[in-house]
C-alpha positions in Angstrom: 284.8 202.3 225.5 283.4 200.6 228.1 280.3 199.1 228.3 277.8 199.9 231.0 276.3 196.8 232.9 272.5 197.6 233.0 270.4 195.6 235.6 268.1 193.3 233.6 264.3 195.0 234.2 260.6 194.3 232.7 259.2 196.6 230.5 256.5 198.3 232.6 254.0 198.5 229.6 254.1 194.7 229.4 254.4 194.0 233.0 251.5 196.0 233.7 249.1 194.5 230.6 250.5 190.7 232.6 249.4 192.1 235.9 245.8 193.4 234.6 245.1 190.6 232.9 245.6 188.2 236.0 244.2 190.4 238.5 241.1 190.1 236.0 241.1 186.5 236.2 241.6 186.6 240.0 239.0 189.0 241.1 236.5 187.5 238.4 237.0 184.2 240.3 238.2 182.5 236.8 241.3 181.7 239.4 239.8 180.4 242.5 241.5 181.0 246.1 244.5 178.6 246.5 244.3 177.5 242.8 247.5 177.1 241.6 248.9 179.6 238.7 250.5 178.6 235.7 254.1 178.1 235.8 256.1 181.4 234.9 257.4 179.3 231.6 253.4 178.6 230.9 252.9 182.6 231.7 255.5 183.3 229.3 254.1 181.7 226.3 250.6 182.6 227.4 251.6 186.6 227.0 254.0 186.2 224.9 256.6 188.3 227.1 259.6 187.3 229.2 260.3 185.7 232.7 261.3 189.1 233.8 258.1 190.4 233.0 256.4 187.6 234.2 257.9 188.3 237.7 257.3 191.9 237.5 253.8 191.0 236.8 253.5 188.2 239.7 255.7 190.6 242.2 252.7 193.6 241.8 250.1 190.9 242.6 252.0 189.5 245.7 252.3 192.9 247.0 248.8 193.8 246.4 248.0 190.6 248.1 246.5 188.9 245.6 248.7 185.9 245.0 251.1 184.2 247.5 254.5 183.1 245.8 256.0 180.3 247.1 259.7 179.3 245.3 259.7 176.1 243.6 255.7 175.5 244.2 
């Protein structure tokens, strides 16, 4: 029996929950423009989710123009 390799995908509901929370913080002014966001590991701990989920949420925020992603920043 062959085992199929599945791509790693964030659970949509968890990524949406993180996305909405971060979006709310941005739009409410809790995160100021140009303010550095917490690191991915810190966001993982804060939200109790995987890095894949955090990256999914951050990617969506970037697509919406709410954050600018900078590798290694």
